[in-house]
C-alpha positions, 0 to 999 in steps of 0.5 A, a space after each residue: 631733668 629734675 624729679 619735678 619735671 619728670 613728675 610733670 610728664 608722668 600719668 598714673 593710670 588705674 585701668 579697669 579697677 572696678 567693682 566686680 571686675 577684680 575677681 577675674 584676677 587668678 594671679 593676685 587676690 582682689 584684696 591685695 590689688 585693692 590695698 595696692 592700688 591705693 598705696 599706689 594713689 597715695 604715692 602718686 599724690 605725694 609725688 603730685 602726679 596726675 592719676 586717671 582711672 580708665 573703666 569699661 562698660 559692664 552693662 549699660 553703664 561702667 561698674 563703679 571704681 573700687 571703694 579704695 581709690 573712690 574714697 581715697 580720691 573722689 576727684 580722680 579723673 574717670 575716663 570710660 572707654 569702649 576699647 580693650 586698650 586704655 591708651 586713648 583714655 589718658 587725657 593728660 598730657 605726658 611723656 611717661 605712663 605708669 599702669 596698673 590694672 586688670 587683666 594684665 593679658 588684655 587691657 594692661 598689655 594692649 595699653 602699654 604696647 600702644 603707649 610704647 609704640 606712641 613713644 612713651 616711656 611705660 612702666 607696669 607695675 605688677 603688684 597692682 596688676 591681676 591676670 587670668 592664670 600665671 601661664 598667660 599673664 608671664 606670657 604678657 609680661 614677656 611681650 611687653 619686656 621685649 619691647 622696652 616696657 619696664 615691669 616692676 613694683 610700687 616699691 621699686 618705682 616709688 623709691 626710684 623717684 626719691 630724693 631727699 628722704 627728709 622731704 615730705 613726699 618721701 615721708 609719705 612714700 615710705 609710710 605707704 611702703 611699710 604699710 604694705 608689708 
């Protein structure tokens, strides 16, 4: 399978990256999640990956998507949901789901597990995730890894997809990764 084929079958899902919700993270600062989510979106777009943002209601309507994602891509596929798992809100045909969001122990965990049970290839990028505590987030990570879900980072995910370093997408990836340092 070529990189183009793999890209056509992959979807990046941002889960509950909404204003006011990132503060629930105790394992990664909300400023880091914001920066890393914007970096992942930039890299995903460079690879031509479909991107969706699944959001939950925080009142009568869902809280807005974080400004870093909205500003970078106002047309990102926004998928409101009422369940903890965002799996049902992918909305794009795919075989591979790449996940980042809050909270790791709930929406991220259950979305990843549901996708894996449905036969999807799943990556959870931990530098775009935030948990309630180190202890409970680590338990969720172990649970995902035990069933074959890959936990990784933006850098590992992105560089694993690179081909020719002279390709324009590779240049975007390397520039974006250097900005994360």
